[in-house]
N, C-alpha and C positions, 0 to 999 in steps of 0.2 A: 267818200268812196262808198260804192255799193257794199253790201254785206260780204265781208271777207271771211271765209270759213276754211276749215281743214277738210281734207278728203273724207275722213271718217264721218264727219257731220253731214257732208254733202250726200253721202250714200243713204242717209236716213230722212232727207228732206222730201216734202211732197213734190210731185211732178208739177212743173211750171214755175217753180221758185227761181228767181234770179239771184245769182251769187257770183263772187269772184274767188279765184284760187291763185296761190303762189306756190311755186315749186320748181322741180327740175324734170326735164324730159327723160322718161324711163324707156319708152318705146315710141317709134314713129313709123308710119307707113302711109303711102298714098295709093288710093284706089279711085280711078277716074278723076273727077274734079273735087274729091274730098280728101282731106288730110286727117288721119286718125292719130292722135297723140295721147299716150298714157303718161299722165303727170304724177310724180311722186312727191310727197312731203313727209314730214316726220311722223304722220299718222298712218299713211298708206298710199294707195294708188287710185286713180280715177281716169276714165277715158274722156278725152275732149275731142269733139268733131268740129272741123272748120270746113264748111261747105262753101265752095266758091260762088255758088248761085245765091247765097243768102248773107254774105258779108261783103263789105267794101273790098275792092281789089287790093288796097294797101294792107288790109288785115291778112288776106290770103297769102300775099307775097311775104309778109313778115313770118308767118307760120312756115312757109315753104323754105325759107332761109335757115330756120332753126334746126339744130341737130341734137343727137343724144347728149344728155347732161347739160344742155343750155338751161339757164335759169330764166323762167318766164312768169308772166302774170296774165291771166285770162279771165274774162267774164262771160257769162252765158246763162242758159236756162236748163234746169235739171229735167232730164227725160228718162223714162224707163227704157232699158235696152237689155234683154236677156242675154245677148251675146257678149256684152261688155263685162269687164271684171266687176263683180259686185252687183251686176244687173242694172247699173245706172250709168248714164253718160251726161256730159255737159255739151249742149249745142252752143258753141261759142259765137259771139258777135264782136268781141274785142280780144286782141292778142298782142302782147308786148314782150319783147325779149330784153331782159336785163343784162345778161352776160352770155355772149355766144360761146360755143364749145367747139374747139378745133379738133375734129376727128378723134374722138375719145379713144385712148389707147387700149382699153379693155373691151373686147368685142364678144368674148365668150370662147371657151375652150382652151384658154391659156394654162400653162403649167404653174405649179405652186411657186417656183422660184421667180417667175415673171410677176406673179400676183404679189409676192412679198416685196419685190423691187418697187412695185407700184402700190404699196399698201395704203399710201395717203389717198389714193383714188378708189382702191378696192373696198375700203371701209364704207363706201356709199351703197354697196350691194344690199339687196333686200335680205339676203341670208345673214350678213353681219349686222345689219340694222336690227333684225329680230333678236340676235344674241345680245346686242347692247341693251335692248329693252328688258330682256330677262336678267341681265347683269344688274341693271338699275333696281329691279324689283328684289333681287336677292340681297343686295346691299341695304336696301330700305328695310327689308324684313329683319335682317340681322340687327340693325340699329334699333328697330322697333321693339324686338324681343328684349334686348338688353336694357333699353330705357324703361320698359314696362316692368322690369324685374329688378330695378334699383341698382344697376351697375353704373359706375362712373367712367366716362370716357376721358382718357388722358393722352398726352402727346409726347412719346419717347423720342430720343434722338436717333438719327440715321447713322452718324459717325460714332464708333465705339472704340474702346481701348483693348478689348479682349474677345476671344471667341466664346460663343455660347454653344455652338455645335463644333464639329471637327475643324481643326485648324487648316486642313487641306482645302476646305471650301471657302476660305476667306478671300475677299477682294481687298488688297492692301492699298492704302491711300497715303500720300505724303501730306501730313498735317503740319505745315510750317516747320519742316525738318524732322518731325517725329512720326513714327508709324501709327497709323490709325486704320480702321477697317470699316467697310460698309456693313451695316447691320445684317446679321443672320436672323436675328430675333429680338424682339423688345422685352423678352421674358425677364431678364435681370432687373430692368428698370421698373417693370410692373410689380415685381416682388418687393422692391423698395417702397412702392406706393401703397401696398396693402396695409402698411402700418398706420396710415392715416385715413384711407378711404375704404379699406377692407375688400371691396369688390370692384376691380378696375379692368378696363379693356382698352385696346387701341386697334386702329386700322392703319397700317402703314406698309411701306415697301420693304421687302427683305431681299437679300442677295445671297446666292449660293454659287460658288465657282466650281461646281461639280463638272467633271469631264463628260459625264453621260449626256447623250442627246436622244431622248426618247419622246414618245408622243405626249408624255405628261410632265415634262421638265421645262422650266423657264429659269433664266438666270436672274431675272428681276420679276418678282411676283408680289401680289397683294396678300398680306398676312393679317388675319384677324386673330388677336391674342387676348386671352383672359387670365386673370389671376385672382384667387379668392382666399382670404384669411379664414382660418378655422375649418377649411374644407379638406376632406380626405379624397382618395382616388374615386370612390364611388359617387361622391357628391359632384365631382367634376364631370364624370361620365354622364350623369343625369342632365347636367346643363348642356353638354355637347349633344345629347340626344334630343332634348327639347328645342334647342337652337336650330339644329339641322331640319327637324321635321316641320318647324315653324316656317322656315325659308321655303321648303318644298311646297307646303300648303299655300303660302302666299303666291308663289308662281302659278300654281294650278288655278287659283282663284282669279288672278289678274292677267295672266299671259298665255291663256289657252290657245289663242289665235296664233301667237308666235311659235308655240310648241308644235302645233299642227303644221305650220309652214315649214318647220325644220324636220317634219316627219318623225317627231319624237313619239315613242310608244308611251303614252301618258299612264297606261295601266301600271307600268313599273313604278311610276312616281306615286300613284294612288296608294299602292301598298306601303310605300315608305313614309307617306305623310302621317300614318297612324302612330309612328314611334315604336316603342317596345322593341328596340333593336337587340338581336341575339348577342350573347357573349360567349367567347371561347378563350381558353388560355393559350399561351404559346405552345405548351406541351400538346394540347389537343390539336392545334394547327399543324404541328409536325406530323401527328398521326394521320390527319386528313390528307396531307400532302403525300405521304408514303402510300396511302391507299390508291392514289392516282399515279403511282410509280415515279414520283419526284424524288430524286436522290438528294437528300439534305440531312445533315447531321445536327443534332441538338447543339445549340450555341451559335449556329450560323444565322446571319440576318436574312430576313424575308425581302427579296427583291421584287421587281415588277412582275416577273414570270411566276414566282410563287404566289404573290397576291392574286394574280389573275386566276390561277387554279382554285384558290380558296373561295373566290367570289362565285364560283360555279356551284357551290354548296348552298348559296343563299340568294333569295330574291329581294332582299332589303339590306340596307347598311347594317354592318355588324362590327362588334368590338373584338379585338384581340388584346389580352392583358397578360401581365406577369412575364415580361421578356427577361432573358438572361442579362445580368448586369454588364457583361463584357461587350455587349453590342449596343448598349444604351448610354446616355450621357451621365456624367459624374454627379449631376445635381439631383438625379432621381433617387427617391427614398428606397432603401432596401426593404424587402418584405421581412418583418421581424420573425415570421415563422419559417422563412426559407431565404436566407441571406444571399443565395446565388441568383435571385431574381429581383427585379425592381417592381415597385407599385406604379407601373406605367401602362399606357393603353394607346392603341391606334384605332381609329374608326375607318373602316374600308367601305367604299361604295361598291354595289354589285355590278354585274354586267362587264366585269373585267377592268373597271376603272381604278380600283385600289384605294390606297390611303388618301383621305381628305383631311383628317385630324390626327394630331399626335399630342399626347399629354401625359401628365404624371402627377403623383404627389411629390412634393419637393423635399429634399433632405433639410430638416429644420434644426439639426444639431451641429454645433460648430466643429467639435472634434471629429465627427464622422465625415462631415463635408471636407474638412481639411485633409483627412486621410485619403478620401477619394480623389481629390485634386492631385495629391502627390502620386497616387497609384497610376494616374493617367499621364504622368510625366509633365504636368503643367506647372507653371510658376505661380506659387501662392501669392507672391507680391502683386501680380496682375489682377488678382481676385480679392484683394484686401477689403475693398468696400463691400463686396458681395458677402464675404465672410462676416463682416461687421454686423450684417442684418441678423445673424444668429447670436450676437452677443447682447443685444438690447431689445428684450421683449419678444423673442422668437415665438412663433406659433405654428401649429400644423397648417399647411397651406398647399393648394393644388392649382393647376392651370393647364391650359392647352393652347395650341395654335391651329387655326383652320386655314387651309389654303383656298382662298376665295376663288381663284381661277380654276382649280381642280373641281371645286363644288359646282361651279357654273358649267364646266365641261361635262360633268356627269348629268346634271339636271337637263341640259340642252341636248344631250346625246351626241356630242361632237366626237369626231374621229381623232382630233389633235388639239392639244391645249392652246396652240398658237391662235386659234380662232375664238378663244374665250376672252381675249384682251385686245384692245385696238392696235397697240404697237408692241408686239412681242419682241423680246431680246434673246438672241441666240449666241452661241460661242463664236461662230464664224464671222458674223458681222452684225451691224445694227440696221434695222429696217424702220423707217428711213433715217 
């Protein structure tokens, strides 16, 4: 076969080069005796011209029969054409249809419900393809940072025996006649693994049965979690800062074309790639909210609306620390200087996107952890193995969870988290 190339390479080849392309019809129009087809592949798009006066009749008829989203193969000669996408087109002399497309159901202008019903087809769109590439680069960057900094990747289970977060957000599963739950977090299992590997991480699916349906909630989401022995809260925050800024930098270096296609303001990301994220305490956050006339009492949790207001004060991600213990999980270590707050932190993305990371120093003392479990009305028997970790060589340790989909949502500048993941899961139904 003649030189088979991708569209991105074809755009850079000298005029007069003969090549072949494979892909799908993105756009098609007929002008006179010429057919103009924009072909797309995993790299991009390229215009193909089939001139009836310069190709056999069978080639012209084959191109005439093909429609949007048909899979095709074509060969021709590269030519400069300023009016074509990328300034290059392929003057075809061979055209073959591999799979015909019957009146593709997405024609433009459809509503979100229709697009979700046809998600299996909508994921071909150039917008979502650009997001998938950014997602790939974010995931690659996260792995790269952790591998380069001597973290061990581990594989925790998805089925669990007890809640890590609130019990109201658990998905119950019948496990051979016994109750089990879809994982809310791998944290407890990672904590067990620090006693052998010290610095561990996992990337897995987590589930939250929250009733809220906002632009930043998914019921099944990708969760990057880290746990480190001998680490205090500030140590964990430093890792969170470096990891986030590394991912941002990687996207800016490798996915600028996709960011521009999504019309993302990259100047916002350029600020964030430098790191050095500001830090405020929960107490300070309450004061900032009250300055904007937000009615909130000390001890109340910060929801999406409160977080959005706080992000207006910053043009880069920022930390909030030292939350009241009554709004945080039982496993968070109490501040020894102020036992009504925990050594916990959230990392919020600017521009109204809110929390992307939540973490803390963990309670490493058996008696204090047991007391906190009882205070929360939980059954200590269900946490026996977790309590055991405090009996055999306990150490100070900290960790956090990063919502991969939320991070991608912010980096890509998306209006809704559903577009950060190929097949989002919502309360009302599954698509598809």
